[in-house]
C-alpha positions in Angstrom: 30.5 9.7 17.0 26.8 10.4 16.4 24.7 12.4 18.8 21.1 13.2 18.3 18.8 15.6 20.0 16.1 16.5 17.7 13.6 19.2 18.2 11.1 18.7 15.8 8.8 20.7 14.8 9.8 21.4 13.3 10.7 21.2 13.6 13.3 19.3 11.6 15.4 17.8 9.1 18.7 16.2 8.1 20.9 13.6 9.5 22.1 14.7 12.9 25.8 13.8 12.9 28.3 15.8 14.9 30.2 16.3 18.1 27.4 17.9 20.0 23.7 17.4 20.6 21.5 19.4 18.2 18.2 20.9 19.3 16.8 22.4 16.1 16.5 21.4 12.5 14.4 23.5 10.2 11.4 22.1 8.4 10.5 22.5 4.7 9.1 25.9 3.9 5.6 25.9 2.4 5.8 28.2 -0.7 2.5 27.6 -2.5 1.9 29.1 -6.0 -1.5 30.6 -5.2 -2.5 33.1 -7.9 -6.3 33.2 -7.6 -9.3 32.4 -5.3 -10.1 28.7 -5.0 -6.7 27.3 -5.9 -5.3 24.4 -3.8 -1.6 23.7 -3.5 -0.5 20.4 -1.8 3.1 19.0 -1.3 4.5 15.9 0.2 8.2 16.3 1.0 11.0 15.1 3.2 14.3 13.3 3.4 15.6 10.1 5.2 14.7 11.5 8.6 11.5 13.3 8.2 8.1 13.3 6.4 6.1 16.4 5.7 2.7 17.3 4.3 2.1 20.9 3.3 -1.2 22.5 2.1 -2.4 25.9 1.0 -5.7 27.3 -0.3 -6.7 30.7 -1.8 -9.5 32.0 0.3 -10.0 35.2 -1.7 -8.4 37.0 -4.6 -5.6 38.2 -2.2 -5.8 36.0 1.0 -4.5 32.5 1.4 -4.1 30.0 4.2 -1.6 27.2 4.8 -1.3 24.2 7.1 1.8 22.1 7.6 2.7 18.9 9.5 6.0 17.2 10.1 7.0 13.8 11.6 10.6 13.4 12.5 11.7 9.8 13.0 15.4 9.0 12.2 16.7 5.5 12.7 17.7 4.4 16.2 21.4 3.8 16.7 22.7 0.3 17.6 23.4 1.5 21.1 19.8 2.7 21.5 20.3 6.4 21.0 17.4 8.0 19.1 14.3 10.1 19.3 11.1 11.2 17.7 9.3 14.5 17.2 6.3 16.2 15.7 5.5 19.7 14.5 2.3 21.3 13.2 2.1 24.8 11.8 -0.6 27.1 10.3 -0.5 30.5 8.7 -2.5 33.2 6.8 -1.0 35.4 4.1 -1.5 38.0 1.4 -0.6 37.3 -2.2 -0.6 39.5 -5.3 0.2 38.8 -9.0 3.0 41.2 -9.9 2.8 40.0 -13.5 1.5 36.9 -15.4 4.7 35.1 -14.4 5.5 36.5 -10.9 3.5 36.3 -7.7 4.5 37.8 -4.3 3.2 36.5 -1.0 3.9 36.9 2.6 2.6 34.7 5.4 2.3 35.0 9.2 3.1 31.6 10.7 2.7 29.9 14.1 3.6 26.4 15.0 4.0 24.0 18.0 6.1 20.9 18.4 7.5 18.4 20.8 10.5 16.0 21.1 11.4 13.0 23.1 15.0 11.6 23.0 16.8 8.8 24.6 20.6 8.5 25.0 21.2 5.3 27.0 24.9 5.2 26.3 25.4 8.3 28.4 24.1 6.6 31.5 27.3 4.5 31.8 29.4 7.7 32.2 26.7 9.4 34.3 25.0 6.6 36.4 22.8 9.1 38.3 21.1 10.2 35.1 18.4 8.7 32.8 19.9 9.8 29.5 16.6 11.2 28.4 15.4 14.7 27.5 12.1 16.1 26.2 10.7 19.5 25.4 7.9 21.4 23.8 8.5 24.3 21.4 6.6 27.1 19.8 7.7 29.0 16.7 6.1 32.1 15.1 7.1 34.7 12.6 6.8 35.8 8.9 7.7 34.3 5.5 7.8 36.5 2.4 8.0 34.6 -1.0 8.7 35.7 -4.6 7.9 33.1 -7.2 8.4 32.9 -10.9 6.0 30.4 -12.4 5.2 29.0 -15.8 3.1 26.0 -17.0 5.9 23.5 -16.3 8.4 25.2 -14.0 8.4 27.4 -10.9 11.3 28.9 -8.9 10.6 30.5 -5.4 12.9 32.6 -3.3 11.7 32.8 0.3 12.9 33.9 3.8 11.5 33.0 7.2 12.1 35.3 10.2 11.1 33.3 13.2 11.1 33.4 17.0 11.7 29.9 18.5 10.9 29.2 22.1 11.3 26.0 24.2 9.2 25.1 27.3 8.7 22.2 29.6 12.2 21.0 29.2 12.5 17.8 31.2 14.8 14.9 31.7 18.3 14.1 33.0 21.0 14.1 30.3 24.7 14.9 30.7 26.8 15.4 27.7 30.6 16.3 27.9 30.0 17.2 31.6 27.2 19.7 30.8 23.7 19.4 31.9 21.7 19.5 28.7 18.4 20.4 30.4 20.0 23.5 31.9 21.6 24.3 28.5 18.3 24.2 26.6 16.5 26.1 29.4 19.1 28.8 29.3 18.9 29.0 25.5 15.1 28.7 25.3 14.6 31.8 23.1 16.1 32.1 19.6 15.7 34.4 16.6 16.1 32.6 13.3 16.6 33.9 9.7 16.0 31.1 7.2 16.4 31.9 3.4 15.6 29.2 1.0 15.1 28.4 -2.7 12.5 26.0 -4.1 12.5 24.6 -7.7 9.6 22.7 -9.2 9.4 21.1 -12.6 7.1 18.7 -14.3 3.5 18.6 -15.6 1.0 21.4 -15.3 -0.7 20.0 -12.2 2.1 17.7 -10.8 5.7 18.7 -10.3 8.8 17.4 -8.6 10.1 19.7 -5.9 13.6 20.3 -4.6 14.2 22.8 -1.7 17.4 24.0 -0.1 17.4 26.4 2.9 19.8 27.8 5.5 19.0 28.5 9.1 20.9 31.3 10.7 20.6 31.8 14.4 20.7 35.6 14.9 20.6 35.5 18.7 23.1 32.7 19.4 25.5 31.7 16.5 26.8 28.8 18.6 23.4 27.3 19.3 23.4 23.5 18.8 21.4 23.2 15.6 21.5 22.2 12.0 22.2 25.1 9.6 21.0 23.6 6.3 18.2 21.5 5.1 17.6 19.7 1.8 14.3 18.0 1.0 12.6 16.6 -2.1 9.0 16.1 -2.7 6.0 16.1 -5.1 3.7 19.1 -5.6 0.1 19.1 -6.7 -1.8 22.2 -7.8 -5.6 22.3 -8.5 -7.8 25.1 -9.6 
């Protein structure tokens, strides 16, 4: 059976298939290759369930900013189960060129998101409910990145350490006899560790991108979430 509860900000990512609702899916990490003032790094990425736009700009010789946006819109099931979500994120960071081929950066990030989900099939089993749930979320933390880059290839290793918080949890959804609004409210604060690897290859200014990351919930290992994310995209870099 297929059960969807997406928190997007994310928030957000792969096909939500499993035996339980899922309240978090990680978004693509923005790992720009900024090596000097005035550089712009843009990426469009995603998978079958999400579309993301990531941007970064070198403000000074050591300071850069980034802005990210995600739209999560998986297909609705034949029985009407489905949902949508949105997430926007911004950050400021420090970067330094360790050598001509390696750059290190670390960003402070903060984002907000929202979800709205409908599960009409649960109403038959729980006629006093609406089968709906919605919530807002905030996420903030740090993201260090180490990147090897050449003219045609770059490889980035990154890690996000984030605090994820839910608020304004509303609705009336029962799943397996458990009130999901109560569940999400009781688990509204989570600490996430999210290591990832990003590989880019192509032309000097335009490259294909592949990113794989893992999301580890340090505060609640049983939290209903996706633990991996794979996205593909196209990266543009301008001086």
